[in-house]
C-alpha positions as CSV (number, residue, x, y, z in Angstrom):
1,X,-111.1,-34.4,32.4
2,X,-111.6,-37.7,30.6
3,X,-114.5,-39.8,32.1
4,X,-115.8,-43.3,31.1
5,X,-117.7,-46.0,32.9
6,X,-115.1,-48.5,31.7
7,X,-111.9,-48.8,33.7
8,X,-110.0,-50.0,30.6
9,X,-111.1,-46.9,28.7
10,X,-110.0,-44.7,31.6
11,X,-106.5,-46.4,31.7
12,X,-106.3,-45.6,27.9
13,X,-107.3,-42.0,28.4
14,X,-104.8,-41.6,31.3
15,X,-102.0,-42.8,29.0
16,X,-102.5,-39.7,26.9
17,X,-100.9,-37.3,29.4
18,X,-101.0,-34.4,27.1
19,X,-104.8,-34.6,26.6
20,X,-106.3,-35.0,30.0
21,X,-105.6,-33.4,33.3
22,X,-107.3,-36.4,34.9
23,X,-109.2,-39.5,33.9
24,X,-112.0,-40.8,36.1
25,X,-114.0,-44.0,36.1
26,X,-117.6,-42.8,36.7
27,X,-121.1,-43.1,35.1
28,X,-122.7,-40.0,33.6
29,X,-124.9,-39.1,36.5
30,X,-122.1,-39.4,39.0
31,X,-119.8,-37.3,36.8
32,X,-122.3,-34.5,36.5
33,X,-123.1,-34.6,40.2
34,X,-119.5,-34.3,41.1
35,X,-119.0,-31.6,38.6
36,X,-121.9,-29.5,39.9
37,X,-120.3,-29.5,43.4
38,X,-116.7,-28.9,42.0
39,X,-114.9,-25.6,42.5
40,X,-113.4,-26.1,39.1
41,X,-115.3,-24.6,36.2
42,X,-116.3,-26.7,33.2
43,X,-116.5,-24.8,29.9
44,X,-117.4,-27.7,27.5
45,X,-119.2,-31.0,28.0
46,X,-118.8,-33.6,25.3
47,X,-120.8,-36.9,25.4
48,X,-119.7,-38.9,22.4
49,X,-121.6,-42.2,21.8
50,X,-122.9,-42.0,25.4
51,X,-126.7,-41.2,25.1
52,X,-127.4,-44.4,23.2
53,X,-127.0,-46.1,26.6
54,X,-129.2,-43.7,28.6
55,X,-132.6,-43.4,27.2
56,X,-134.3,-40.4,28.9
57,X,-132.0,-37.3,29.0
58,X,-133.9,-34.7,31.0
59,X,-131.8,-35.2,34.1
60,X,-128.6,-35.1,32.0
61,X,-129.7,-31.7,30.5
62,X,-130.5,-30.3,33.9
63,X,-127.1,-31.3,35.3
64,X,-125.4,-30.0,32.2
65,X,-127.1,-26.7,32.7
66,X,-125.9,-26.4,36.3
67,X,-122.4,-27.4,35.4
68,X,-122.1,-24.8,32.6
69,X,-123.8,-22.0,34.3
70,X,-121.0,-19.5,34.4
71,X,-119.1,-17.3,32.0
72,X,-116.3,-19.3,30.2
73,X,-112.7,-18.2,30.1
74,X,-113.4,-16.8,26.7
75,X,-116.3,-14.8,28.1
76,X,-119.1,-16.8,26.5
77,X,-121.4,-19.5,27.6
78,X,-120.8,-23.1,28.2
79,X,-120.9,-25.6,25.4
80,X,-122.7,-29.0,25.4
81,X,-121.9,-31.3,22.5
82,X,-123.2,-34.8,22.1
83,X,-124.2,-37.5,19.6
84,X,-127.4,-39.6,19.4
85,X,-128.7,-42.3,17.2
86,X,-131.4,-40.6,15.3
87,X,-134.9,-41.8,15.6
88,X,-136.1,-39.7,12.7
89,X,-133.9,-41.4,10.0
90,X,-136.3,-43.2,7.7
91,X,-136.5,-46.1,8.4
92,X,-133.3,-45.8,10.7
93,X,-131.6,-48.8,9.3
94,X,-129.9,-49.2,12.6
95,X,-131.0,-52.7,13.4
96,X,-131.0,-55.8,11.4
97,X,-134.3,-57.5,11.4
98,X,-134.1,-61.3,11.4
99,X,-136.3,-63.2,9.0
100,X,-137.7,-66.6,9.9
101,X,-135.0,-68.2,7.9
102,X,-132.4,-66.5,10.0
103,X,-131.0,-64.2,7.3
104,X,-130.6,-60.5,7.8
105,X,-132.1,-57.6,6.0
106,X,-134.5,-57.4,3.1
107,X,-134.1,-57.9,-0.6
108,X,-133.6,-54.2,-1.3
109,X,-130.5,-54.2,0.9
110,X,-132.1,-52.2,3.7
111,X,-132.1,-53.6,7.3
112,X,-135.8,-53.2,7.9
113,X,-137.6,-51.0,10.4
114,X,-136.5,-50.2,13.9
115,X,-138.3,-52.2,16.5
116,X,-138.9,-51.1,20.1
117,X,-138.3,-53.6,22.7
118,X,-139.1,-53.8,26.5
119,X,-141.0,-51.2,28.5
120,X,-139.6,-48.2,30.3
121,X,-140.9,-46.3,33.2
122,X,-140.5,-42.5,33.0
123,X,-141.7,-39.5,34.9
124,X,-144.3,-37.5,33.0
125,X,-142.4,-34.3,33.6
126,X,-139.4,-35.9,31.8
127,X,-141.3,-35.8,28.5
128,X,-142.4,-32.2,29.1
129,X,-145.6,-33.0,31.1
130,X,-146.6,-35.9,28.8
131,X,-147.2,-33.7,25.8
132,X,-146.3,-36.5,23.4
133,X,-145.9,-40.3,23.6
134,X,-142.6,-41.8,24.8
135,X,-142.2,-43.7,21.5
136,X,-142.0,-40.4,19.7
137,X,-139.2,-39.2,21.9
138,X,-137.0,-42.2,22.1
139,X,-137.0,-45.9,21.4
140,X,-135.0,-48.8,22.7
141,X,-133.7,-50.5,19.6
142,X,-133.3,-54.3,19.3
143,X,-129.5,-53.5,19.4
144,X,-130.1,-52.5,23.1
145,X,-129.3,-48.9,22.3
146,X,-131.5,-45.9,22.4
147,X,-132.5,-43.7,19.5
148,X,-133.7,-40.2,20.2
149,X,-135.9,-38.0,18.0
150,X,-135.0,-34.5,16.9
151,X,-138.1,-33.1,18.5
152,X,-137.1,-34.6,21.9
153,X,-133.6,-33.1,21.7
154,X,-135.0,-29.7,20.7
155,X,-137.6,-29.7,23.4
156,X,-135.0,-30.5,26.0
157,X,-132.6,-27.9,24.7
158,X,-135.4,-25.3,25.0
159,X,-136.6,-26.4,28.4
160,X,-133.1,-26.2,29.8
161,X,-132.1,-22.9,28.1
162,X,-129.7,-24.3,25.5
163,X,-129.4,-22.7,22.0
164,X,-128.7,-25.3,19.3
165,X,-125.7,-23.8,17.5
166,X,-125.3,-26.8,15.2
167,X,-127.0,-30.1,14.3
168,X,-125.4,-32.4,11.8
169,X,-126.5,-35.7,10.3
170,X,-123.6,-38.0,10.6
171,X,-122.7,-41.8,10.4
172,X,-122.0,-42.8,14.0
173,X,-120.5,-46.1,13.2
174,X,-120.8,-49.0,10.7
175,X,-122.0,-52.4,11.9
176,X,-121.1,-54.9,9.4
177,X,-121.7,-53.0,6.2
178,X,-124.6,-51.0,7.5
179,X,-124.0,-47.3,8.3
180,X,-125.7,-46.2,11.5
181,X,-127.5,-42.8,11.2
182,X,-127.1,-40.3,13.9
183,X,-126.6,-36.6,14.8
184,X,-124.1,-34.5,16.5
185,X,-125.4,-31.5,18.4
186,X,-123.5,-28.4,19.6
187,X,-125.5,-26.4,22.2
188,X,-124.7,-23.3,24.0
189,X,-126.2,-22.4,27.3
190,X,-128.1,-19.2,27.4
191,X,-127.0,-17.4,30.6
192,X,-129.6,-14.9,31.7
C-alpha cells in the first residue's frame, strides 16, 4: 500500500502497478487509524521523509505498535522503518542562517546553528512524563521542518516495545550545496 498526503504523489505511485496493491491519499494519522481497524495484516511500515513534518511522534509509535502487533508471514515481528532529520548533528547544518547583509552561511562554509522557531503545545506524557525539555527531544527548524534527537527516538522505541535493529547516519537530501544530516532507523516490535 502506498500512502501520501499529496494526491499528485498518489497518482504517481498508482502508475507503478507492479509496486503497490493500492495507493491512498491520507495523512499519517488517518492511515494508521485505518490500518489498526483493517483485517489485512501489515508486516512493514516505512515512513521516508515524513516525520520532518510531524514533530511529536508518540502517537505515531503507538499506532505503529498496534498495526504491527501480530506475527508476520515470515514468523517474526513487524518492522517499523523511518527517517528523521537529526537534532544531534553538530551543529546540524540543516538551516542557512541569514546575516544582516542577506548572505547565507558563515565564512567557514558552515550554515550556522539550527534555530528553533515558534512554540508548540504538547502533552507531558508525550515526552515521557516531562522527564526532559521539549527542545532536547525535537526542534522546529527555520526550514519549517522538525529535527528529532536520538534520545527521543530511543525513548519512544523503548516505551512502545520496539527494538532498534539498525540506526544509520545518512544524508537525507541536499539543499543547494548543503547536505542535510539525518538518520534512518529500522525497528522491530517486541511481541510479548
